[in-house]
C-alpha positions in Angstrom: 144.0 -90.2 -20.2 141.1 -90.8 -22.5 140.6 -89.0 -25.8 137.4 -87.1 -26.7 136.1 -85.8 -30.0 132.7 -84.2 -30.6 131.0 -82.4 -33.5 127.9 -80.6 -34.7 127.7 -80.1 -38.4 125.6 -80.1 -41.5 127.5 -83.0 -43.0 128.3 -86.6 -42.0 130.8 -86.2 -39.1 131.6 -89.9 -38.7 134.9 -89.6 -40.7 136.0 -86.6 -38.6 135.2 -88.4 -35.3 137.1 -91.5 -36.4 140.1 -89.7 -37.7 140.2 -87.7 -34.4 140.1 -90.9 -32.4 143.1 -92.3 -34.4 145.1 -89.2 -33.5 144.1 -89.4 -29.9 144.6 -93.1 -29.5 147.9 -92.4 -27.7 145.8 -91.2 -24.8 144.2 -94.6 -24.2 143.5 -97.7 -26.2 141.6 -100.1 -23.8 138.4 -99.5 -25.8 136.8 -96.9 -28.1 133.4 -95.9 -29.2 131.2 -93.4 -31.1 127.6 -92.2 -30.6 125.5 -90.3 -33.2 122.2 -88.6 -33.4 120.4 -90.6 -36.2 116.8 -90.1 -37.2 115.7 -88.8 -33.8 117.5 -91.7 -32.0 120.8 -92.4 -30.3 123.0 -94.9 -32.1 126.4 -96.1 -31.1 129.2 -98.5 -31.9 131.8 -99.6 -29.3 134.9 -101.9 -29.4 137.6 -103.2 -27.2 139.9 -103.4 -30.2 141.8 -100.5 -31.7 140.2 -97.6 -33.5 140.9 -99.2 -36.9 138.5 -102.1 -35.9 135.9 -99.6 -34.7 136.1 -97.9 -38.1 135.3 -101.3 -39.9 132.4 -101.8 -37.5 131.0 -98.3 -38.3 131.3 -99.0 -42.0 129.6 -102.4 -41.7 126.7 -100.8 -39.7 126.6 -97.8 -42.1 126.6 -95.4 -39.2 126.4 -91.7 -40.1 125.1 -88.5 -38.5 125.4 -84.7 -38.1 125.8 -84.6 -34.3 128.0 -87.0 -32.3 130.7 -87.7 -29.8 133.6 -90.3 -29.8 136.0 -91.6 -27.2 139.1 -93.7 -26.8 139.5 -95.1 -23.3 142.2 -95.7 -20.7 140.5 -97.7 -18.0 140.3 -96.4 -14.5 137.0 -97.7 -13.1 136.0 -101.0 -14.6 137.8 -103.5 -16.8 138.5 -102.8 -20.5 135.2 -104.4 -21.7 132.5 -103.4 -24.2 130.0 -102.6 -21.5 132.5 -100.2 -19.9 133.4 -98.5 -23.2 132.2 -95.0 -23.8 129.9 -93.4 -25.0 127.5 -94.2 -22.1 123.7 -93.8 -22.6 121.1 -92.9 -20.1 117.6 -94.0 -20.9 118.3 -93.7 -24.6 118.1 -89.9 -24.2 121.6 -88.8 -23.1 124.9 -89.8 -24.6 128.1 -88.9 -22.8 131.9 -89.4 -22.9 134.4 -88.5 -20.1 138.1 -88.1 -19.4 139.0 -88.0 -15.7 138.0 -89.5 -12.4 134.8 -88.7 -10.5 135.7 -89.2 -6.8 132.1 -89.1 -5.4 130.8 -91.6 -7.9 129.8 -94.1 -5.2 127.5 -91.7 -3.4 126.0 -90.5 -6.7 125.5 -94.1 -7.9 123.6 -95.0 -4.7 121.4 -91.9 -5.0 120.6 -92.6 -8.7 119.8 -96.3 -8.0 117.2 -95.2 -5.5 115.7 -93.1 -8.3 115.4 -96.2 -10.5 118.5 -95.9 -12.7 120.0 -99.2 -13.7 123.8 -99.3 -14.2 125.2 -101.4 -17.0 128.9 -100.7 -16.3 131.4 -100.3 -13.5 132.6 -96.9 -14.7 132.4 -93.6 -12.9 131.3 -92.1 -16.2 127.9 -93.8 -16.4 127.1 -91.9 -13.1 127.5 -88.6 -15.0 125.2 -89.7 -17.8 122.4 -90.7 -15.4 122.9 -87.6 -13.4 122.5 -85.4 -16.5 119.4 -87.4 -17.5 117.9 -87.0 -13.9 118.5 -83.3 -13.9 117.5 -82.8 -17.6 115.2 -79.7 -18.0 114.9 -79.8 -21.8 117.9 -77.4 -22.0 121.1 -79.5 -22.1 123.5 -76.5 -21.5 121.6 -75.5 -18.4 121.5 -79.1 -17.2 125.2 -79.8 -17.6 126.0 -76.7 -15.6 123.8 -78.0 -12.8 125.2 -81.5 -13.1 128.9 -80.5 -13.0 128.3 -78.7 -9.7 127.5 -82.1 -8.2 130.7 -83.7 -9.3 133.9 -84.0 -7.2 137.1 -84.8 -9.1 138.5 -84.2 -12.5 136.7 -84.3 -15.8 136.3 -83.3 -19.4 133.0 -84.3 -20.8 131.1 -84.1 -24.0 127.3 -84.8 -24.0 124.4 -84.6 -26.4 120.7 -85.3 -26.1 118.2 -87.2 -28.3 115.8 -84.3 -27.9 118.2 -81.6 -29.0 119.8 -82.4 -32.4 122.6 -80.2 -33.5 123.8 -79.5 -30.0 126.8 -80.8 -28.1 127.7 -79.5 -24.6 131.2 -79.8 -23.1 132.7 -79.1 -19.7 136.1 -79.3 -18.2 137.6 -79.3 -14.7 141.1 -80.6 -14.3 141.2 -82.3 -17.7 142.0 -80.7 -21.1 139.2 -79.8 -23.6 139.4 -77.5 -26.6 136.8 -76.1 -29.0 137.3 -76.1 -32.8 135.5 -73.3 -34.7 134.2 -74.1 -38.2 132.0 -72.5 -40.8 128.4 -73.5 -39.8 129.9 -76.4 -37.7 131.8 -76.7 -34.4 133.9 -79.3 -32.7 135.2 -80.5 -29.3 138.4 -82.4 -28.6 141.0 -83.3 -26.0 143.7 -82.0 -28.3 144.0 -79.7 -31.3 145.8 -82.5 -33.2 142.4 -84.4 -33.3 141.0 -81.6 -35.5 144.0 -80.9 -37.7 142.8 -80.6 -41.3 139.2 -79.9 -40.2 139.8 -76.5 -38.5 142.8 -74.6 -37.2 140.6 -72.1 -35.2 140.9 -73.3 -31.6 139.6 -72.1 -28.2 141.3 -73.5 -25.1 138.7 -73.9 -22.5 139.7 -72.8 -19.0 139.1 -74.5 -15.6 135.4 -74.8 -14.9 134.2 -73.7 -18.3 131.0 -75.2 -19.8 130.5 -74.8 -23.6 127.4 -75.0 -25.8 128.2 -76.0 -29.3 125.6 -75.4 -32.0 125.8 -75.0 -35.8 126.2 -71.2 -35.8 127.4 -70.4 -32.4 129.7 -71.3 -29.5 128.5 -70.1 -26.1 130.8 -70.4 -23.0 130.2 -69.8 -19.3 132.7 -70.0 -16.5 132.4 -72.0 -13.3 130.1 -69.3 -11.9 127.7 -69.5 -14.8 128.8 -66.1 -16.2 129.1 -65.8 -19.9 132.8 -65.4 -21.0 134.7 -64.8 -24.2 137.7 -67.0 -24.8 140.4 -66.1 -27.3 140.3 -67.9 -30.7 143.8 -69.0 -31.6 145.1 -70.2 -35.0 146.8 -73.5 -34.3 148.6 -75.4 -36.9 148.8 -79.1 -35.8 150.8 -80.8 -38.5 149.5 -84.3 -39.1 152.5 -85.1 -41.4 154.6 -85.3 -38.3 152.9 -88.4 -37.1 153.3 -90.5 -40.3 155.3 -93.6 -39.6 157.4 -93.5 -42.8 160.0 -96.3 -43.2 160.1 -97.2 -39.5 158.5 -100.2 -37.9 157.3 -98.3 -34.9 156.8 -94.7 -33.8 159.2 -95.2 -30.9 162.0 -96.3 -33.3 161.2 -93.2 -35.5 161.3 -90.9 -32.5 164.6 -92.3 -31.3 166.2 -91.6 -34.7 164.6 -88.2 -34.9 166.6 -87.0 -31.8 169.4 -85.3 -33.8 166.8 -83.3 -35.6 164.8 -82.6 -32.5 167.8 -81.4 -30.5 168.8 -79.2 -33.5 165.3 -77.7 -33.7 165.2 -77.1 -29.9 168.5 -75.2 -30.0 167.7 -73.4 -33.2 168.5 -69.7 -33.0 170.5 -70.0 -29.8 173.6 -67.9 -30.5 174.3 -66.7 -27.0 173.4 -67.7 -23.4 170.9 -65.1 -22.2 168.0 -65.4 -19.7 165.5 -63.8 -22.1 165.3 -67.1 -24.1 163.0 -68.1 -21.2 160.9 -64.9 -21.4 161.1 -61.1 -21.0 161.0 -61.2 -17.2 163.6 -64.0 -16.8 166.6 -61.8 -16.0 164.8 -60.1 -13.1 163.5 -63.4 -11.8 166.8 -65.3 -12.1 168.5 -62.4 -10.3 166.3 -62.6 -7.2 165.7 -66.4 -6.8 167.9 -68.3 -4.4 166.8 -71.9 -5.2 165.1 -74.1 -7.8 162.1 -76.5 -7.2 161.6 -78.9 -10.1 158.2 -80.7 -10.3 157.6 -83.5 -12.7 156.4 -87.1 -13.3 157.9 -90.2 -15.0 160.5 -89.6 -17.6 160.3 -85.8 -17.0 161.2 -86.4 -13.4 164.4 -88.1 -14.4 165.3 -85.2 -16.7 164.7 -83.0 -13.6 167.0 -85.2 -11.5 169.8 -84.8 -14.2 169.3 -81.0 -14.1 169.8 -80.9 -10.4 173.4 -82.1 -10.9 173.9 -79.5 -13.5 172.3 -76.6 -11.7 174.1 -77.1 -8.4 177.5 -77.8 -10.0 177.5 -75.1 -12.7 175.1 -72.4 -11.5 175.7 -72.9 -7.8 172.0 -72.7 -7.0 170.3 -75.1 -4.6 167.9 -77.4 -6.5 165.3 -79.8 -5.3 163.4 -82.2 -7.5 160.0 -83.5 -6.4 157.6 -86.1 -7.9 154.6 -83.9 -8.6 152.0 -86.4 -7.2 154.0 -86.5 -3.8 154.8 -82.8 -3.5 151.2 -81.7 -3.6 150.0 -83.9 -0.8 152.7 -83.3 1.8 153.4 -80.4 4.1 156.3 -78.6 2.5 158.1 -75.4 3.4 157.4 -72.8 0.7 160.1 -70.4 -0.4 158.8 -67.3 -2.3 162.3 -66.8 -3.6 162.4 -70.2 -5.3 161.9 -70.7 -9.0 159.3 -73.4 -9.6 160.2 -75.4 -12.8 157.7 -77.8 -14.2 158.7 -80.3 -16.9 156.1 -82.0 -19.1 156.0 -83.3 -22.7 152.2 -82.6 -23.1 151.8 -79.7 -20.7 148.6 -81.3 -19.5 150.0 -83.8 -17.0 147.4 -83.7 -14.2 149.7 -84.3 -11.3 152.3 -81.7 -12.5 149.6 -79.1 -13.1 148.1 -79.7 -9.7 151.5 -79.5 -8.1 152.2 -76.2 -9.9 148.9 -74.7 -8.7 149.7 -75.9 -5.2 153.1 -74.2 -5.3 151.5 -71.0 -6.6 148.9 -71.2 -3.8 151.7 -71.4 -1.3 153.1 -68.1 -2.5 155.7 -69.4 -4.9 154.9 -67.1 -7.8 158.0 -67.4 -9.9 157.3 -70.3 -12.3 158.9 -71.7 -15.5 157.9 -74.6 -17.6 159.9 -76.8 -20.0 157.3 -78.1 -22.3 156.8 -79.6 -25.8 153.3 -78.1 -26.4 153.3 -74.3 -26.8 149.5 -74.0 -26.4 149.2 -76.2 -23.3 147.8 -75.4 -19.9 151.3 -75.6 -18.4 152.6 -72.8 -20.7 149.5 -70.6 -20.1 149.8 -70.9 -16.3 153.6 -70.3 -15.9 155.3 -67.0 -15.8 158.2 -68.2 -18.1 158.5 -71.0 -20.6 160.9 -72.8 -22.9 159.2 -74.7 -25.7 161.2 -77.8 -26.7 160.7 -78.6 -30.4 160.7 -82.4 -30.3 157.6 -82.4 -32.6 154.7 -84.8 -32.1 155.7 -87.8 -30.0 153.3 -90.7 -30.5 155.1 -93.6 -28.8 154.0 -93.9 -25.2 157.6 -94.4 -24.0 159.1 -91.0 -24.3 162.4 -90.6 -26.1 163.0 -87.4 -28.1 160.9 -85.4 -25.6 163.4 -86.5 -22.8 166.5 -85.5 -24.7 165.1 -82.2 -25.8 164.1 -81.5 -22.1 167.7 -82.2 -21.1 168.9 -79.7 -23.8 166.5 -77.0 -22.5 167.5 -77.7 -18.9 171.1 -77.3 -19.8 170.3 -73.9 -21.3 168.6 -73.0 -18.1 171.6 -74.1 -16.1 173.9 -71.9 -18.2 171.5 -68.9 -18.0 171.3 -69.2 -14.3 175.1 -69.5 -14.1 175.5 -66.4 -16.2 173.2 -64.3 -14.1 174.9 -65.5 -10.9 178.3 -64.6 -12.3 179.6 -68.1 -12.7 179.9 -68.3 -16.6 182.6 -66.3 -18.4 182.7 -65.7 -22.1 185.2 -68.5 -22.8 183.0 -71.0 -20.9 179.9 -69.8 -22.7 181.6 -70.2 -26.1 182.8 -73.7 -25.2 179.4 -74.9 -24.0 177.6 -73.4 -27.0 180.0 -75.2 -29.3 179.4 -78.5 -27.4 175.6 -78.1 -27.7 175.8 -77.3 -31.4 177.8 -80.6 -31.9 175.1 -82.6 -30.1 173.1 -83.6 -33.2 176.1 -85.2 -34.9 177.3 -86.8 -31.7 173.8 -88.4 -31.2 173.9 -89.6 -34.8 177.2 -91.4 -34.1 175.7 -93.1 -31.1 172.7 -94.2 -33.2 175.1 -96.0 -35.5 175.8 -98.5 -32.6 172.3 -100.0 -33.2 173.6 -103.3 -34.7 175.7 -104.0 -31.6 172.7 -103.2 -29.3 170.4 -105.5 -31.3 172.8 -108.4 -30.5 172.5 -107.6 -26.8 168.7 -107.3 -27.0 168.4 -111.0 -28.1 170.0 -112.0 -24.8 167.9 -109.6 -22.8 164.6 -110.8 -24.3 165.0 -114.1 -22.4 165.4 -112.5 -19.0 162.7 -111.4 -16.6 164.7 -109.0 -14.4 167.4 -106.4 -15.0 169.5 -104.0 -12.9 170.8 -100.7 -14.2 173.7 -98.9 -12.5 175.0 -95.4 -12.8 176.8 -92.9 -10.6 176.5 -89.1 -10.2 175.2 -87.3 -13.3 174.4 -90.7 -14.9 172.4 -92.2 -12.1 169.2 -90.6 -13.4 170.1 -91.9 -16.9 170.2 -95.4 -15.4 166.8 -94.8 -13.9 165.5 -93.7 -17.3 167.0 -96.8 -19.0 165.3 -99.1 -16.5 162.0 -97.2 -17.0 162.2 -97.7 -20.8 162.8 -101.4 -20.5 160.0 -102.1 -18.1 157.5 -99.9 -20.0 157.7 -101.6 -23.3 159.3 -105.0 -22.8 157.6 -105.8 -19.5 160.9 -107.0 -18.0 161.1 -106.0 -14.4 163.9 -103.5 -14.2 165.2 -101.2 -11.5 168.1 -98.7 -11.3 170.5 -98.0 -8.4 173.3 -95.7 -7.8 176.3 -98.1 -8.2 177.7 -97.2 -4.8 174.5 -98.6 -3.2 175.0 -102.1 -4.6 176.2 -103.4 -1.3 173.1 -102.1 0.5 170.6 -104.5 -1.0 170.6 -105.1 -4.8 173.7 -107.3 -4.7 171.5 -109.9 -3.1 169.6 -110.2 -6.3 172.5 -110.5 -8.7 172.8 -113.9 -10.5 173.7 -114.9 -14.0 169.9 -114.6 -14.8 169.9 -110.9 -13.9 171.8 -108.8 -16.5 173.4 -105.6 -15.0 173.5 -102.7 -17.4 176.1 -100.1 -16.5 176.4 -96.5 -17.7 180.1 -95.9 -17.6 181.3 -92.6 -19.0 184.9 -91.5 -18.5 184.1 -89.1 -15.6 185.6 -88.6 -12.2 183.6 -91.5 -10.8 184.9 -94.1 -13.3 187.3 -95.9 -11.0 184.7 -96.2 -8.3 182.3 -97.6 -10.9 184.8 -100.1 -12.0 185.0 -101.4 -8.4 181.2 -101.7 -8.3 181.4 -103.7 -11.6 183.8 -106.1 -10.0 181.5 -106.6 -7.1 178.9 -107.8 -9.7 181.3 -110.1 -11.5 182.5 -111.7 -8.2 178.8 -112.8 -7.6 178.4 -114.3 -11.1 176.5 -111.4 -12.5 176.7 -110.6 -16.2 177.6 -106.9 -17.1 176.5 -105.0 -20.1 178.5 -101.8 -20.2 178.0 -98.6 -22.2 181.4 -97.0 -21.9 183.1 -94.0 -23.5 185.8 -94.5 -26.0 188.5 -93.6 -23.4 187.0 -95.4 -20.4 189.6 -98.2 -20.5 187.0 -100.9 -19.9 187.4 -104.0 -22.0 185.2 -106.9 -22.9 186.0 -110.1 -21.0 184.1 -113.1 -19.7 180.9 -111.9 -18.3 181.6 -108.3 -19.3 180.1 -107.0 -22.6 181.2 -103.5 -23.6 179.8 -101.1 -26.2 181.9 -97.9 -26.7 180.3 -94.6 -27.4 182.3 -92.7 -30.0 183.4 -89.8 -27.7 183.3 -88.5 -24.1 180.9 -85.5 -23.8 181.6 -84.0 -20.4 178.5 -82.4 -18.8 176.3 -83.2 -21.8 177.2 -86.9 -21.6 173.7 -87.9 -20.2 172.1 -86.8 -23.5 174.3 -89.3 -25.4 174.2 -92.1 -22.9 170.5 -92.4 -22.8 170.2 -93.1 -26.5 171.7 -96.6 -26.4 169.5 -97.4 -23.4 166.4 -96.4 -25.5 167.6 -98.6 -28.4 168.2 -101.5 -26.0 164.7 -101.2 -24.6 163.2 -101.0 -28.1 165.0 -104.0 -29.6 164.4 -106.1 -26.5 160.6 -105.3 -26.7 160.8 -106.1 -30.4 162.4 -109.5 -29.7 159.7 -110.2 -27.1 156.9 -109.3 -29.5 155.2 -106.6 -27.3 153.2 -103.7 -28.6 156.0 -101.2 -28.6 154.1 -98.0 -29.2 151.1 -98.9 -27.0 152.4 -100.9 -24.0 149.7 -102.5 -21.9 148.1 -100.5 -19.1 149.9 -97.3 -20.1 148.9 -94.2 -22.1 150.8 -91.1 -23.3 149.2 -88.1 -21.7 148.4 -88.7 -18.1 145.5 -86.4 -17.5 144.1 -88.2 -14.4 145.6 -88.3 -10.9 
């Protein structure tokens, strides 16, 4: 989950490296650092504060150079401390940064200790630095190729040597790394966004690639050491999209961007047709007999919602798996199943690994719902639908989730059409409902003042329970996840019908119970579940539809959404849960956009 930037140039690259780190800080913010080649020596600055503080330190020390690497860290091995911060040095000759996890670091550390290497950190990364130094032949490119063959696990690395100015070598296996091509200068980064404004000419390195960056050339070899050409793509990463503007936090901004994000995601959709997912979609949809959804975190909950839609509307069996679990169990592959991955970044390590596992099992029909058109997920899937949420900076996903749901509903309707379960009138009605979504969400956002009042009460609690039924159970799960992510209140979600099977034992006046209560066929059952809570002294906070016939009373607080939205109701009902989490975190004074121990793009298992 760490962020990497590297550069070789004929100008001072320090501002480029620092700006790149600022844009990658979402990937990890436990510590950060920069290393430069300065007057024949390695120089570095490291900090356990944010990148802005590192920038001040660099200015104070007047650090500048033409060759360098930088890193923002999400801690895996070793506490977030200065001595564990990257870049790591080996014998003042090798400087290295790393994103990933080296699984055989203990064995390598023991081996290197016997060779006289002294370790200053607890990280697995320092092992790579010492290994590169140990194997160093005078040719860094050659050395890194040899060193990576000794590593087990996932990594993206950038490394340079004191003895070879104007040269940076990168390598990737299981973690993303891109090359930026300039005029007499070249760059490395975890993400094209880091280089926006510096270059838009981007090479996406493939699994096992090692790259040699010099002033006038970029040389790439594959995992077998064979020279390869990788396509140079023009990538416009718009930095304007990440400006905070009038909002206090990116998460708040991104919640309020959802009407625009949904509108953009559905732009150009005038009819339901499989080819919106790719040219081959019709033939694939025709032959598949089931769906397997693979995802993690928030994306997993969007997949759970889609299961209800796909089975009810399209009549196709749908299973949803947590990617990190699916890959490591013995499952029964079905070659006639469509494997659907869902990911905001398209680089989520567990989901990518699960996708590759499914493909290796003979499941060749693959589709991704993704917010990054140039990501590994899109490149490795047969079909794709790109959500147009725009850059999402807040660690807690909001607009990415709702745009995923919009895309998954389109998938549901397309499958239904191919399976002969969607007539023209139904298609027209659903398209009309989808086009109305942006204004319906805007009406829900107008409920913010009422939700702020609830948040003040929530901020004093340490536990919360979320309830939903049917289609809205995954929405309750998402609401609980948002609250725990950014407010640090312990929250869990249950299907309301399961109250009697355990959670009811926890209900007291000190444990608020949030209930998602749309006016659907389950509403009367849900009302009974709410009474079970009230009978035990629990306090209910209910998000109801306008026509749910649930009224406020002692111990029951009700906020009404402006309208009932049928099958698309989950997209509306998640919005007030996002606002509740946001304002509760605000009241508790947490770091909303960068919650402790979490990072945005999970590129390690």
